C-alpha positions in Angstrom: 87.8 73.9 91.4 88.6 76.6 93.9 86.7 79.5 93.2 88.7 81.9 95.4 92.2 82.8 93.8 92.9 85.9 94.1 90.9 89.6 94.1 91.6 91.3 91.6 90.2 94.7 92.4 93.5 96.7 90.8 96.1 95.0 88.4 99.0 94.9 88.1 99.4 94.0 91.9 101.4 95.7 94.2 104.0 92.8 94.5 105.2 92.9 90.9 106.4 96.5 91.2 110.2 97.2 91.5 112.5 100.0 92.5 112.6 102.7 90.2 115.2 105.6 89.8 115.4 108.7 88.2 111.6 109.4 88.2 109.8 112.0 89.3 106.5 113.3 89.7 106.9 116.5 87.5 107.7 114.6 84.2 104.6 112.7 84.9 102.5 115.7 86.5 100.7 117.1 82.9 98.9 114.1 82.9 96.5 115.3 86.4 95.9 118.6 83.9 92.4 120.0 84.7 89.5 117.6 86.6 88.6 114.3 87.1 90.9 112.9 88.9 91.0 110.9 92.6 93.1 112.2 95.6 93.7 109.4 98.4 94.6 109.8 101.6 95.8 106.7 103.5 95.7 106.2 107.0 97.8 103.4 108.3 96.1 103.1 112.0 94.1 100.5 113.6 93.4 99.5 117.0 94.2 95.8 116.3 95.2 94.0 113.0 92.3 91.4 112.3 93.3 88.2 111.5 92.6 88.3 107.6 94.4 91.6 107.0 96.6 91.8 104.4 96.6 95.8 104.0 99.3 97.7 104.8 98.6 98.8 108.6 100.2 99.4 111.6 98.7 99.1 115.3 99.6 100.2 118.9 100.2 104.2 118.0 99.9 107.1 119.9 98.6 110.7 119.2 102.3 111.7 119.1 103.2 109.1 116.4 99.8 109.8 114.2 100.6 113.6 114.7 104.1 112.6 113.1 102.9 110.7 110.6 100.0 113.6 109.5 103.3 115.9 109.6 104.8 113.6 106.6 101.6 113.7 104.6 101.2 117.9 104.7 105.1 118.1 103.9 103.6 115.5 100.5 101.1 117.6 99.6 103.0 121.1 99.5 105.0 119.4 97.9 102.6 118.1 95.6 101.1 121.5 95.7 103.9 123.2 94.0 104.3 120.9 91.2 100.6 120.6 90.3 99.5 124.6 90.8 100.6 125.2 87.0 98.1 122.5 85.8 94.9 123.5 87.3 94.7 120.1 88.7 91.1 119.3 90.2 90.0 115.8 92.4 86.6 115.0 91.9 87.0 112.7 94.3 88.6 112.3 97.8 89.2 108.6 99.0 90.2 108.7 103.2 91.1 104.7 103.5 93.5 102.7 106.1 93.7 101.4 108.0 90.8 103.0 110.2 91.0 106.8 110.0 88.7 107.1 112.3 90.8 105.8 115.0 92.1 109.5 114.7 91.1 112.1 117.4 88.7 114.9 116.8 91.6 117.1 116.4 94.0 115.3 113.9 90.8 114.5 111.5 90.1 118.0 111.6 93.6 118.6 110.7 93.7 116.2 107.8 90.6 118.0 106.5 92.3 121.6 107.0 95.3 120.3 105.3 93.3 119.4 102.3 92.0 122.7 102.0 95.3 124.4 102.2 97.2 122.8 99.5 94.5 122.5 96.9 93.2 119.4 97.5 89.3 120.0 98.2 86.5 121.1 95.7 83.2 120.3 94.6 83.9 116.5 94.7 82.7 113.3 96.1 84.2 112.6 99.9 84.7 108.6 101.0 86.0 107.5 104.5 86.2 104.3 106.1 85.3 103.6 110.0 85.1 100.9 112.2 81.8 100.1 114.9 84.2 100.7 117.8 85.7 104.2 115.8 82.9 105.6 115.0 81.1 108.0 117.6 78.8 110.8 117.2 81.3 113.5 117.6 83.4 112.0 114.9 80.1 111.4 112.7 79.0 115.4 113.2 82.6 116.1 112.2 82.5 114.6 109.1 79.2 115.6 108.2 80.6 119.4 108.9 83.8 118.3 106.3 81.2 117.3 103.6 81.4 113.4 103.7 79.3 111.9 100.8 80.2 108.3 101.4 80.6 106.1 104.7 81.8 102.1 104.6 81.7 100.7 107.5 83.3 97.3 108.4 80.7 95.6 110.0 81.8 91.8 108.5 79.2 89.5 110.5 76.2 90.0 113.4 77.4 87.0 115.7 80.4 87.3 117.6 81.5 84.0 117.1 82.1 85.0 114.1 83.7 88.2 115.0 86.0 86.1 117.3 87.2 84.1 114.4 87.6 86.8 112.1 89.9 88.8 115.3 88.0 91.7 114.7 87.8 93.7 117.9 84.1 95.2 118.4 81.1 92.8 119.2 77.6 92.3 117.5 76.3 95.1 119.7 78.7 97.5 118.9 78.1 97.6 115.4 74.2 98.0 116.6 75.2 100.9 118.3 77.5 102.2 115.2 75.0 102.0 112.3 72.5 103.6 114.7 74.6 106.2 114.9 75.3 106.8 111.2 71.4 106.6 110.7 70.8 110.0 112.9 73.3 111.5 110.1 72.4 112.6 106.2 75.3 110.6 104.6 74.4 110.0 101.0 75.7 106.5 100.9 76.1 104.6 103.8 78.1 101.1 102.6 78.1 97.8 104.8 81.3 95.4 104.3 80.3 91.4 105.2 81.9 88.6 104.7 81.7 85.1 103.8 83.2 81.5 104.0 84.4 82.5 107.8 85.3 79.0 109.6 82.0 77.8 111.7 79.6 80.2 109.3 76.7 78.5 107.7 74.5 79.8 105.4 71.8 80.2 108.2 74.1 82.5 109.8 75.1 84.4 107.1 71.6 85.2 106.1 71.1 86.3 109.4 73.8 88.7 109.3 72.6 90.1 105.8 69.0 90.3 107.2 70.2 92.5 110.0 72.1 94.6 107.6 69.0 95.4 106.1 67.2 96.8 109.4 69.7 99.5 109.0 69.1 100.8 105.1 72.5 100.2 103.9 72.7 101.9 100.3 75.5 99.4 99.2 76.6 96.0 100.7 80.3 95.2 99.5 80.1 90.9 100.1 83.7 89.7 100.8 84.8 85.9 100.3 87.5 85.4 103.4 90.7 85.0 102.0 93.7 84.2 104.2 97.1 85.2 102.6 100.7 84.8 104.0 101.6 86.8 106.6 98.1 87.4 108.2 97.4 86.4 111.5 95.1 83.4 110.7 97.5 81.7 108.9 98.6 80.5 112.0 94.9 79.0 112.7 95.3 77.2 109.7 98.5 75.7 110.5 96.9 74.7 113.8 94.2 73.2 112.3 91.4 75.4 111.1 90.2 74.6 107.6 88.3 76.5 104.7 85.7 75.3 102.7 85.6 77.2 99.7 82.4 74.9 98.3 80.3 75.9 101.4 81.6 79.6 100.7 80.4 79.5 97.0 77.1 77.9 98.3 77.2 81.1 100.6 77.9 82.9 98.0 74.8 81.8 95.7 72.3 81.9 98.7 73.2 85.5 99.5 73.3 87.0 96.3 69.8 85.6 95.5 68.8 87.2 98.8 70.5 90.4 98.1 69.1 90.7 94.7 65.6 89.4 95.6 65.2 92.5 98.5 65.4 94.7 96.3 69.5 95.5 95.7 71.5 95.5 92.0 74.4 92.8 91.7 77.3 95.2 89.9 79.8 92.7 90.8 81.0 89.7 92.5 81.3 92.1 95.8 78.8 94.7 95.3 75.2 94.8 95.5 73.2 98.7 95.3 69.9 99.5 96.7 67.2 100.2 94.1 65.0 102.6 95.3 61.6 102.0 93.8 60.0 105.2 91.7 63.2 106.8 91.7 64.8 106.2 88.1 68.5 107.1 88.7 68.6 104.3 90.9 67.4 101.8 88.5 70.1 103.1 85.8 73.9 101.8 85.6 76.2 104.7 85.2 79.4 103.5 82.9 82.2 104.5 84.2 85.6 104.2 81.9 88.1 102.6 83.8 91.9 101.7 83.4 93.2 105.2 82.2 91.8 107.0 85.4 94.3 109.5 87.4 94.7 109.2 90.9 97.2 110.6 93.4 97.9 109.0 96.8 99.3 111.0 99.8 100.5 109.1 103.1 102.4 105.7 103.2 101.3 102.9 101.5 98.7 103.9 99.1 99.2 103.6 95.0 98.7 106.2 92.3 97.9 105.9 88.8 99.5 108.4 86.5 98.5 106.8 82.6 101.1 103.7 82.5 102.7 104.7 85.4 101.9 102.8 88.9 103.4 103.6 91.6 104.0 103.0 95.7 105.9 102.6 98.9 107.3 99.1 98.9 104.5 96.7 99.2 104.2 95.2 103.1 101.9 93.3 104.9 103.8 92.3 109.1 103.6 94.9 111.7 107.9 95.3 111.4 107.5 95.9 107.4 104.7 98.4 107.5 106.1 100.2 110.7 109.8 100.5 108.9 108.1 101.9 105.2 106.1 104.2 107.8 109.2 105.7 109.4 111.3 105.7 106.5 108.1 107.8 104.8 108.0 110.4 108.2 112.1 111.1 107.1 111.6 111.5 103.3 112.9 115.0 102.4 112.1 114.9 98.5 108.4 113.4 98.0 108.1 114.0 94.3 110.8 111.1 93.7 109.0 108.1 92.5 111.4 105.5 94.0 108.7 102.2 93.4 106.5 101.2 90.7 106.2 99.8 87.8 106.0 101.2 83.4 102.9 99.4 82.2 103.7 98.0 78.4 100.5 98.8 75.9 100.1 95.1 76.3 99.2 95.3 80.0 97.6 98.1 80.0 95.1 96.5 77.3 95.3 93.4 80.3 94.6 96.5 83.1 91.5 97.5 80.9 90.1 94.2 80.2 89.9 93.4 83.7 89.2 96.8 85.5 85.9 96.6 83.2 84.6 92.2 82.4 84.3 91.8 86.7 82.1 94.3 86.9 78.5 95.6 85.3 77.8 96.6 82.6 81.1 95.0 81.4 83.7 95.5 78.5 82.4 98.2 76.2 83.7 96.5 73.0 83.8 99.5 70.5 85.5 101.6 72.8 88.0 99.1 72.9 88.6 99.1 69.2 88.7 103.0 69.6 91.5 103.1 72.3 93.5 100.1 70.8 92.8 99.5 67.1 92.0 96.1 67.7 89.5 93.8 68.8 89.2 92.7 71.7 87.9 88.9 71.6 91.2 88.7 69.6 93.9 89.7 71.9 92.5 87.5 74.4 91.0 84.9 73.1 90.2 83.4 77.0 87.2 85.7 76.6 85.5 83.7 73.1 85.8 80.5 75.4 84.3 81.6 78.1 81.6 83.2 75.9 81.2 79.7 74.8 81.2 78.2 78.1 78.4 80.7 79.3 80.9 82.6 81.7 80.5 85.9 79.5 77.7 86.9 77.2 77.0 90.1 75.1 74.1 92.7 76.0 72.9 96.3 74.9 72.7 99.4 77.3 72.2 102.8 76.7 73.4 102.2 73.4 76.7 100.5 73.7 77.4 97.0 73.5 79.1 95.0 76.5 81.2 92.1 77.1 79.7 91.3 80.9 80.1 88.5 83.2 77.1 86.3 83.3 75.5 85.4 86.7 77.7 81.7 86.7 80.4 84.0 85.4 80.0 86.4 88.6 80.2 84.0 91.2 83.6 82.8 89.3 85.4 86.5 89.3 87.9 85.1 91.4 88.8 82.4 89.7 88.5 84.1 86.0 90.4 87.1 86.4 93.6 85.7 87.8 93.7 83.5 84.3 94.4 87.2 82.8 97.5 87.6 84.6 100.8 88.0 81.7 103.0 86.0 82.7 105.5 88.4 83.6 103.2 90.0 85.7 103.0 86.3 87.4 106.7 86.0 87.4 107.8 89.1 89.2 104.7 88.1 91.7 106.0 85.4 92.5 109.4 86.5 93.0 107.6 88.1 95.7 105.6 85.8 97.3 109.1 83.5 97.2 111.4 86.1 98.8 108.7 87.2 101.5 107.1 84.2 101.9 110.0 81.8 103.1 
């Protein structure tokens, strides 16, 4: 059994989206009334494309090209603001991802935050941004501090130069150490570090060595990702030339690494997420329940995804440089950003599946009574798989803060990428396979 089938970070996947017509933001803007929403800025620029990366990003862009893209973002912000003002929309989270947002100059970064403030997308909120070692400079970190960024996530992936070369990363282990040293001179409330396991040539001792070095920088969170090599990425050619992925070894690496982090004072909230627990701080021991699946999120830029209840939308999914560049050009030439041309309307059944997936794969788990209250049915009856997984010891019931949850056991958590895909509906799976057949040929 291969435990690594698919990372279910959201549902449905963008490959299940299709063309839409006659759909406009103004008709759904009421769902963004008041506060509690997320705003996402997608910055699709990178120094180079990592060997495993299937995210929407392009390389080799000039400052002028990035300026044109920000022109498009400003146009979109202006058009969205005109619709949202009557609803007094407030965003509790600002997330800036990519790509590598910090590849932009200080001037462009400053413009991005200034636009967000001008068009009403800033407020009292969490402000989160991604970076990479080569783009982490003192000047840019100072700008982020002045912009009240609260959480920074840095993609280190490994402290082994050999493993970084296999992954196609452009930074060195030395550069990662320098970037982390810089980050620790600032007072961001949360520092997250991404690391990868399952890299060809990487053994358990090497992975543990990277984790031990990571802990010397006192990250608040660590995300530990298994290596996936999907169609259209650079490493796909390495597989064709004889490079081998070893899922059994990767699973052993996961088991050793997760045990090490738990023993080092980290709470494991999902297969990937580990949160540092601070002795004597009761806030770091408890786990705050977040009711997922119905949240509203609006994306600015090309490649990001928006969620407005049962309406999910984004620009068409793309991986290759050619298709991503084409999408960006079309975005920059767009006249009406309020017309929603590509997405999906979730049926009541798909909304249930999304709710199950969004809760089951991260602790504290699926809230049994809240599920019944929302859907007027029992989760275990709607999804018989849950009963079977419970009998197999992959799920278990527990109480937390007076609520009953059905959650992954330690064994089940390690199999998240095997269990999650089994919850995909036949209709969504068919659409995903159609996309793969068309673009994978």
